[in-house]
C-alpha positions as CSV (number, residue, x, y, z in Angstrom):
1,M,-3.4,-9.9,-29.6
2,S,-2.3,-6.3,-29.6
3,T,1.3,-5.5,-30.3
4,S,1.3,-2.4,-28.1
5,V,1.8,-3.3,-24.4
6,R,-1.5,-3.4,-22.5
7,V,-1.6,-4.5,-18.8
8,R,-4.1,-4.2,-16.0
9,I,-4.8,-4.5,-12.4
10,A,-8.2,-6.1,-11.7
11,P,-8.9,-6.1,-8.0
12,S,-12.1,-7.5,-6.5
13,P,-13.8,-4.9,-4.3
14,T,-14.5,-7.4,-1.6
15,G,-12.0,-5.7,0.7
16,T,-9.7,-2.8,1.1
17,L,-6.5,-2.3,-1.0
18,H,-4.0,-4.9,0.1
19,L,-0.2,-4.4,0.1
20,G,0.1,-7.3,-2.3
21,T,-2.5,-5.8,-4.7
22,A,-0.7,-2.5,-4.5
23,R,2.6,-4.0,-5.4
24,T,1.0,-5.9,-8.3
25,A,-0.6,-2.7,-9.6
26,L,2.8,-0.9,-9.3
27,Y,4.6,-3.6,-11.3
28,N,1.9,-3.4,-14.0
29,F,2.1,0.4,-14.0
30,L,5.9,0.4,-14.3
31,F,5.9,-2.2,-17.0
32,A,3.3,-0.2,-19.0
33,R,5.2,3.1,-18.7
34,R,8.5,1.4,-19.5
35,H,7.1,0.2,-22.8
36,D,4.9,3.3,-23.6
37,G,1.9,1.0,-23.2
38,A,-1.5,1.3,-21.5
39,F,-2.3,0.5,-17.9
40,I,-6.0,-0.4,-17.2
41,L,-8.0,-0.6,-13.9
42,R,-10.8,-3.1,-14.0
43,L,-13.1,-4.2,-11.2
44,E,-13.9,-7.9,-10.8
45,D,-17.1,-7.3,-8.8
46,T,-19.2,-10.4,-9.6
47,D,-19.1,-11.5,-5.9
48,E,-22.5,-9.9,-5.2
49,E,-22.5,-10.8,-1.5
50,R,-19.1,-9.4,-0.6
51,S,-18.5,-6.6,-3.1
52,K,-19.0,-3.1,-1.7
53,E,-18.8,0.3,-3.2
54,E,-16.8,1.5,-0.2
55,Y,-14.1,-1.0,-1.1
56,T,-14.1,0.3,-4.6
57,D,-13.6,3.8,-3.3
58,D,-10.8,2.6,-1.0
59,I,-9.0,0.8,-3.8
60,I,-9.2,3.8,-6.2
61,A,-8.1,6.2,-3.5
62,G,-5.2,4.0,-2.4
63,L,-3.8,3.6,-5.9
64,K,-4.1,7.4,-6.5
65,W,-2.4,8.1,-3.2
66,L,0.5,6.0,-4.4
67,G,0.6,8.0,-7.6
68,I,-0.5,5.0,-9.7
69,N,-2.8,6.4,-12.4
70,W,-4.5,4.5,-15.1
71,D,-5.3,5.1,-18.8
72,E,-8.6,3.4,-18.8
73,G,-11.0,2.4,-16.0
74,P,-14.4,2.5,-14.5
75,D,-14.0,6.1,-13.3
76,I,-12.6,7.5,-16.5
77,G,-13.9,5.2,-19.2
78,G,-12.0,4.1,-22.3
79,P,-12.4,2.4,-25.6
80,H,-13.0,-1.1,-24.1
81,A,-15.8,-0.2,-21.6
82,P,-17.4,-1.4,-19.4
83,Y,-14.6,-1.9,-16.8
84,R,-16.9,-3.6,-14.3
85,Q,-17.7,-7.3,-14.7
86,T,-21.2,-6.8,-13.3
87,Q,-22.0,-4.8,-16.4
88,K,-21.0,-7.7,-18.7
89,I,-23.1,-10.6,-17.3
90,D,-25.0,-11.2,-20.6
91,H,-21.8,-11.1,-22.6
92,Y,-20.2,-13.9,-20.5
93,S,-23.4,-16.0,-20.7
94,N,-23.5,-15.7,-24.5
95,L,-19.9,-16.9,-24.8
96,A,-20.5,-19.7,-22.4
97,N,-23.4,-20.9,-24.6
98,T,-21.1,-20.7,-27.5
99,L,-18.8,-23.2,-25.8
100,I,-21.8,-25.4,-25.1
101,S,-22.7,-25.4,-28.8
102,K,-19.2,-26.5,-29.6
103,G,-19.3,-29.4,-27.1
104,L,-16.7,-27.8,-24.9
105,A,-19.0,-27.0,-22.0
106,Y,-22.2,-28.4,-20.6
107,L,-25.1,-27.7,-18.3
108,A,-24.6,-29.3,-14.8
109,Y,-27.4,-29.7,-12.3
110,E,-25.8,-30.9,-9.1
111,S,-27.3,-29.3,-6.0
112,P,-25.1,-27.8,-3.3
113,A,-26.0,-30.8,-1.1
114,E,-24.9,-33.3,-3.7
115,L,-21.6,-31.5,-4.2
116,E,-21.0,-31.3,-0.5
117,A,-21.7,-35.1,-0.3
118,L,-19.1,-35.7,-3.0
119,R,-16.6,-33.6,-1.0
120,E,-17.2,-35.5,2.2
121,Q,-16.9,-38.8,0.4
122,Q,-13.5,-37.8,-1.0
123,K,-12.4,-36.5,2.4
124,N,-13.3,-39.7,4.1
125,T,-11.4,-41.8,1.5
126,N,-8.3,-39.5,1.7
127,H,-8.8,-38.3,-1.9
128,A,-8.1,-34.8,-3.0
129,H,-11.3,-32.8,-3.7
130,R,-12.3,-32.6,-7.3
131,Y,-15.4,-32.7,-9.4
132,D,-16.1,-36.2,-10.8
133,N,-17.2,-34.9,-14.2
134,S,-20.4,-36.9,-13.9
135,G,-22.4,-34.0,-15.4
136,R,-20.8,-34.8,-18.8
137,H,-22.7,-38.0,-19.0
138,L,-26.3,-37.0,-18.2
139,S,-28.9,-38.6,-20.4
140,D,-31.8,-36.7,-22.0
141,A,-34.0,-38.3,-19.3
142,D,-31.8,-37.0,-16.6
143,L,-31.8,-33.5,-18.1
144,K,-35.6,-33.5,-18.4
145,K,-36.0,-34.8,-14.8
146,Y,-33.8,-32.0,-13.4
147,E,-35.6,-29.3,-15.4
148,Q,-38.9,-30.6,-14.1
149,E,-37.6,-30.4,-10.6
150,G,-36.8,-26.7,-11.2
151,R,-33.1,-27.1,-10.8
152,A,-31.1,-24.1,-12.1
153,P,-28.1,-25.4,-14.0
154,M,-24.5,-24.1,-13.8
155,I,-22.3,-24.3,-16.8
156,R,-19.1,-26.4,-16.6
157,F,-16.1,-26.3,-18.9
158,K,-14.6,-29.6,-20.0
159,V,-11.1,-29.8,-18.7
160,E,-9.0,-32.1,-21.0
161,E,-7.2,-34.9,-19.2
162,P,-4.6,-36.2,-19.3
163,R,-2.7,-33.1,-20.4
164,I,0.2,-30.9,-19.3
165,V,-0.4,-27.1,-19.7
166,S,2.9,-25.3,-20.1
167,W,3.9,-21.7,-20.7
168,N,7.1,-19.6,-20.5
169,D,6.5,-17.3,-17.6
170,A,8.0,-13.9,-17.9
171,I,9.3,-14.0,-14.3
172,K,9.5,-17.7,-13.3
173,G,10.5,-19.2,-16.6
174,E,9.0,-22.5,-17.8
175,I,5.9,-23.6,-15.8
176,S,4.0,-26.8,-16.3
177,V,0.7,-27.9,-14.7
178,D,-1.0,-31.2,-15.0
179,T,-4.7,-30.8,-15.7
180,A,-5.3,-33.7,-13.3
181,D,-4.5,-31.2,-10.5
182,L,-7.1,-28.6,-11.7
183,G,-10.1,-30.2,-9.9
184,G,-12.0,-31.6,-12.8
185,D,-14.5,-29.8,-15.1
186,M,-14.7,-26.3,-13.8
187,V,-17.7,-24.1,-13.3
188,I,-17.6,-21.1,-15.6
189,V,-21.1,-19.7,-15.0
190,K,-23.0,-20.2,-11.7
191,S,-26.6,-21.3,-11.4
192,N,-27.6,-17.7,-10.8
193,G,-26.2,-16.7,-14.2
194,V,-23.0,-15.0,-12.9
195,A,-19.7,-15.9,-14.5
196,I,-17.0,-17.4,-12.4
197,Y,-13.7,-15.5,-12.1
198,N,-11.6,-17.7,-14.4
199,F,-14.0,-17.4,-17.2
200,A,-14.9,-13.7,-16.8
201,V,-11.2,-12.7,-16.5
202,V,-10.3,-14.4,-19.8
203,I,-13.1,-12.8,-21.7
204,D,-12.2,-9.4,-20.2
205,D,-8.5,-9.8,-21.1
206,I,-9.6,-10.8,-24.6
207,D,-12.0,-7.9,-25.0
208,M,-9.5,-5.4,-23.6
209,K,-6.6,-6.8,-25.7
210,M,-4.3,-7.5,-22.9
211,T,-0.8,-8.4,-24.0
212,H,0.6,-9.3,-20.5
213,V,-0.9,-10.5,-17.3
214,I,1.4,-9.8,-14.3
215,R,0.0,-11.1,-11.0
216,G,0.8,-13.1,-7.9
217,E,2.1,-16.7,-8.0
218,D,-1.1,-17.9,-6.1
219,H,-2.7,-17.6,-9.6
220,I,-0.5,-20.2,-11.3
221,H,-3.2,-23.0,-11.3
222,N,-5.8,-20.4,-12.4
223,T,-3.4,-19.5,-15.3
224,A,-3.4,-23.2,-16.4
225,K,-7.3,-23.2,-16.4
226,Q,-7.3,-19.9,-18.3
227,I,-5.0,-21.1,-21.0
228,L,-7.5,-23.9,-21.7
229,L,-10.3,-21.3,-22.0
230,Y,-8.2,-19.1,-24.3
231,E,-7.8,-22.1,-26.6
232,A,-11.5,-23.0,-26.4
233,L,-12.5,-19.5,-27.3
234,G,-10.0,-19.4,-30.2
235,Y,-7.6,-16.8,-28.9
236,E,-3.9,-16.6,-28.2
237,H,-3.2,-16.2,-24.5
238,P,-1.2,-13.2,-23.2
239,V,2.3,-13.4,-21.7
240,F,2.0,-14.3,-18.1
241,G,4.3,-13.3,-15.3
242,H,3.8,-14.5,-11.7
243,T,5.4,-12.6,-8.8
244,A,6.4,-14.3,-5.6
245,L,4.0,-13.5,-2.7
246,I,4.8,-11.1,0.1
247,Q,5.5,-12.7,3.5
248,D,6.1,-11.3,7.0
249,T,9.4,-11.6,8.8
250,E,8.3,-15.0,10.1
251,H,7.7,-16.1,6.5
252,R,3.9,-16.2,6.7
253,K,1.8,-14.9,3.8
254,L,0.6,-11.4,4.5
255,S,-3.2,-11.6,5.1
256,K,-5.9,-9.6,6.6
257,R,-6.7,-12.5,8.9
258,L,-3.2,-12.7,10.4
259,H,-2.1,-9.1,10.1
260,G,-5.2,-7.0,10.3
261,E,-4.9,-3.4,9.2
262,S,-1.1,-3.7,8.6
263,V,-1.9,-5.1,5.1
264,H,-4.2,-2.1,4.3
265,I,-2.5,0.6,2.2
266,D,-4.6,3.4,3.7
267,N,-3.4,2.4,7.1
268,Y,0.0,3.7,6.1
269,R,-1.3,7.0,4.8
270,I,-3.2,7.5,8.1
271,L,0.0,6.8,10.1
272,G,2.0,9.3,8.2
273,Y,3.9,7.3,5.6
274,M,5.0,9.1,2.4
275,P,3.5,7.6,-0.8
276,E,7.0,8.0,-2.4
277,A,8.4,5.8,0.4
278,M,5.8,3.2,0.0
279,V,6.2,3.1,-3.8
280,N,10.0,2.9,-3.5
281,Y,9.8,0.2,-0.9
282,L,7.2,-1.9,-2.7
283,A,9.1,-1.6,-6.0
284,Q,12.4,-2.8,-4.6
285,M,10.9,-5.6,-2.5
286,S,11.2,-8.1,-5.4
287,W,12.8,-6.0,-8.1
288,T,16.5,-5.0,-8.5
289,P,17.0,-2.3,-11.2
290,H,19.9,-2.6,-13.6
291,V,22.1,0.5,-13.3
292,E,24.8,1.1,-15.8
293,T,27.3,2.2,-13.2
294,G,26.9,-1.2,-11.5
295,E,26.2,0.4,-8.2
296,A,23.1,-0.7,-6.2
297,K,20.3,1.8,-6.4
298,E,17.8,1.9,-3.6
299,I,16.2,5.3,-3.8
300,F,14.2,6.1,-6.9
301,T,11.1,8.0,-7.8
302,L,8.1,6.5,-9.6
303,E,9.3,8.1,-12.9
304,E,12.8,6.8,-12.5
305,A,11.6,3.3,-11.7
306,S,9.4,3.4,-14.8
307,K,12.4,3.9,-17.0
308,L,14.3,1.0,-15.5
309,F,11.7,-1.6,-14.8
310,E,12.2,-5.1,-16.3
311,L,10.2,-8.2,-15.5
312,E,13.4,-10.2,-16.0
313,R,14.8,-8.6,-12.9
314,V,11.9,-9.4,-10.6
315,S,12.9,-12.0,-8.1
316,K,11.5,-15.5,-8.1
317,S,11.8,-15.7,-4.3
318,A,9.3,-14.6,-1.7
319,A,9.4,-10.9,-0.7
320,V,9.6,-10.1,3.0
321,F,7.6,-7.1,4.3
322,D,9.9,-5.5,6.9
323,L,8.4,-2.5,8.7
324,H,11.9,-1.4,9.9
325,R,13.0,-1.3,6.3
326,L,9.9,0.7,5.2
327,N,10.6,3.1,8.0
328,W,14.1,3.7,6.7
329,F,12.7,4.6,3.3
330,N,10.0,6.8,5.0
331,A,12.5,8.6,7.1
332,H,14.6,9.4,4.0
333,Y,11.6,10.9,2.2
334,I,10.4,12.9,5.3
335,R,13.9,14.5,5.4
336,S,14.3,15.0,1.7
337,L,10.9,16.0,0.3
338,P,10.3,19.7,-0.2
339,L,9.5,21.4,3.2
340,S,6.3,22.8,1.7
341,V,5.1,19.3,0.8
342,I,5.9,17.9,4.3
343,T,4.1,20.9,5.9
344,D,1.0,20.3,3.9
345,R,1.0,16.6,4.7
346,A,1.6,17.3,8.4
347,A,-1.7,19.1,8.7
348,P,-3.7,16.0,10.0
349,F,-1.1,15.5,12.8
350,L,-1.2,19.1,14.0
351,E,-5.0,19.5,14.3
352,Q,-4.8,19.6,18.1
353,F,-2.7,22.7,18.0
354,N,-3.6,26.3,17.3
355,L,-1.7,26.8,14.1
356,S,-2.7,30.4,13.9
357,E,0.0,31.1,16.5
358,Y,2.5,30.9,13.6
359,S,2.8,32.2,10.1
360,R,3.2,29.7,7.3
361,E,7.0,30.4,7.1
362,Q,7.3,29.9,10.9
363,L,5.3,26.7,10.7
364,E,7.6,25.3,8.0
365,Q,10.6,26.3,10.2
366,L,9.3,24.4,13.2
367,I,8.4,21.4,11.2
368,D,11.8,21.4,9.6
369,T,13.4,21.3,13.1
370,G,11.3,18.2,14.0
371,R,11.4,16.1,10.8
372,S,15.0,14.9,10.8
373,G,14.4,12.3,13.6
374,L,11.0,11.0,12.4
375,S,10.3,7.6,11.0
376,V,6.6,8.4,10.3
377,L,4.9,11.8,10.1
378,S,2.6,11.0,13.0
379,E,5.6,11.3,15.3
380,L,5.7,14.9,14.4
381,T,2.9,15.7,16.9
382,D,5.1,15.0,19.9
383,A,8.3,16.4,18.2
384,V,6.8,19.9,17.8
385,R,4.3,19.9,20.7
386,F,6.6,22.2,22.8
387,Y,6.2,25.0,20.2
388,F,2.6,25.5,21.1
389,G,1.1,27.3,24.1
390,E,2.9,29.7,26.5
391,T,3.7,27.1,29.1
392,L,4.5,23.4,29.1
393,A,4.8,20.4,31.4
394,I,8.3,19.6,32.6
395,P,9.1,16.1,33.8
396,Q,10.0,16.0,37.4
397,E,13.4,14.4,36.9
398,L,14.5,17.1,34.4
399,K,13.2,19.8,36.8
400,D,15.2,18.4,39.7
401,E,18.4,17.8,37.7
402,H,18.6,20.7,35.3
403,L,16.1,23.4,36.2
404,C,16.0,24.0,39.9
405,T,19.7,24.4,40.6
406,D,21.4,27.6,41.6
407,S,23.2,28.0,38.3
408,A,20.0,27.3,36.3
409,R,18.2,30.0,38.2
410,K,21.0,32.4,37.5
411,I,20.9,31.6,33.8
412,M,17.1,32.0,33.5
413,T,17.1,35.2,35.5
414,Q,19.9,36.8,33.5
415,T,18.3,35.7,30.2
416,L,15.0,37.3,31.2
417,K,16.7,40.5,32.2
418,S,18.3,40.8,28.8
419,L,15.5,39.6,26.5
420,N,15.1,43.1,25.0
421,D,18.6,42.6,23.4
422,M,17.6,39.3,21.8
423,P,17.7,39.5,17.9
424,W,14.5,37.3,17.6
425,H,14.6,37.0,13.8
426,E,18.2,35.9,13.6
427,P,18.7,32.3,14.8
428,A,22.5,32.7,14.8
429,G,22.2,35.9,16.8
430,C,19.9,34.2,19.3
431,K,22.6,31.5,19.9
432,K,25.2,34.2,20.3
433,F,23.0,35.9,22.9
434,V,22.8,32.7,25.0
435,D,26.6,32.3,24.7
436,K,27.0,35.9,25.9
437,V,24.8,35.2,29.0
438,G,27.0,32.2,29.7
439,K,30.1,34.2,29.4
440,E,28.8,36.8,31.8
441,L,28.0,34.0,34.3
442,A,31.1,31.9,33.6
443,I,28.9,29.0,32.6
444,K,29.2,27.0,29.4
445,G,28.3,23.8,27.5
446,K,25.4,21.7,28.7
447,D,25.4,23.5,32.1
448,L,24.4,26.6,30.1
449,Y,22.2,25.1,27.4
450,W,20.3,22.4,29.1
451,P,18.5,24.5,31.7
452,L,17.3,26.8,29.0
453,R,16.3,23.8,26.8
454,V,14.3,22.2,29.6
455,A,12.6,25.5,30.4
456,M,11.7,26.3,26.8
457,S,11.0,22.8,25.4
458,G,10.7,20.3,28.3
459,S,13.7,18.3,27.1
460,T,17.5,18.4,27.1
461,H,17.6,17.6,23.4
462,G,16.0,19.2,20.4
463,P,16.7,21.6,17.5
464,D,19.4,24.2,17.3
465,M,19.2,26.5,20.3
466,G,19.2,29.7,18.3
467,L,16.6,28.5,15.8
468,M,14.3,27.2,18.6
469,I,14.4,30.6,20.4
470,S,13.8,32.4,17.2
471,I,10.8,30.3,16.3
472,L,9.3,30.4,19.8
473,G,9.5,34.2,19.9
474,E,9.7,36.7,22.7
475,K,6.3,36.1,24.2
476,R,6.6,32.3,24.6
477,V,10.3,32.4,25.7
478,K,9.5,35.0,28.4
479,A,6.4,33.1,29.6
480,R,8.3,29.8,29.8
481,L,11.3,31.2,31.6
482,E,9.1,32.9,34.1
483,S,7.0,29.8,34.6
484,A,10.2,27.7,35.1
485,L,11.5,30.1,37.7
486,N,8.2,30.1,39.5
487,L,8.1,26.3,39.4
488,C,11.6,26.2,41.1
489,N,10.7,28.8,43.7
490,Q,7.8,26.5,44.8
491,V,10.3,23.8,45.7
């Protein structure tokens, strides 16, 4: 086995990129970078019925969106190609035949109907389902009969019983599995010649010289099977580390069946989550970094995490996916990432507006006024809607309470008369202008500001008054004040 750290993420392209798969990929990536090792992407695509290229594209795009890049993979190649299992079918078959020649595996001819009958019999007698290993004992006459019937054999690996398979797990510590719980002799190659997951994955990890296998705890029984296969093939197994699964706040395992698109990584990109937030949140769900100062550290970049990541500090307990917690991280990054980055990422949420109304600098300014209160970037659409167009809809209750009063009419009329004196490119100067109008009319505070806010933005709350006026500009401010006055005169 290689001495330099080599780890992998090996998703099956039978569905879109799952939150759990993304977290597993992240932990492998961080572990590789922490130890100056290699991180490999491999596709386990032997499920010919369910595997689709669109899922492969989704997985690759999702990992790249998170900033998780690989050193070898199906899209970039590498020294241990191919990185798709469907391109190694003959290789798996050859090694399976080697096990047959050593007496460690055998041809089994059970039909699907016979296996189903066995399952029903065990169910009716309240026995756990397992293969009865009857294929081990076929006579030459039996073999000849099945061949003459045209049955296509599968290949089964002999699971040694009784035996306890044990390993020191890098996350959970000592783990032991009784081979009696592994379901009997396991299929390693199906009757159509395609290798089963547990066999193909072992061969791939051997071929690609994996030193560590970091994956979910739902693979623990698979690990026991795979250790038996490593032994049979004559190789030392890698270090295994099994992470606890991700649950929802009701402690149910996250699944596409129960949770739909909320487990799909791309769903979060579409909704306006920052990849930095998703990475930060996924990383700290089950991992607590050791910081020399002793202070808890919650906010960290991918690069910072890669310098701190240790498997020993990954929790054994189930992680809980809490959307409110994710939103907290996301709000932080929306506020703190460079304004130019947020502006670029905001483009999909501003498509309904005529962005040519503003320069790039003005666009960044108006986005900056709206981002502080956002949990997701998709909320920006409503937050900056009032900046676009010359007029806007004003809710009736705001019109009645703040706009169509005698003092409000005086404020808007006086402001319109003095617009030529407004220093449009100076937000602080615009605010002073409004205060000057208020002083002239002996009106101050919310009695001064709210009528103007409602007239210009349709709300009593929003960004700094002077900055808002400066961004809106003379044409829009004039049009909106006039529209508001006309609206009130119609009452």
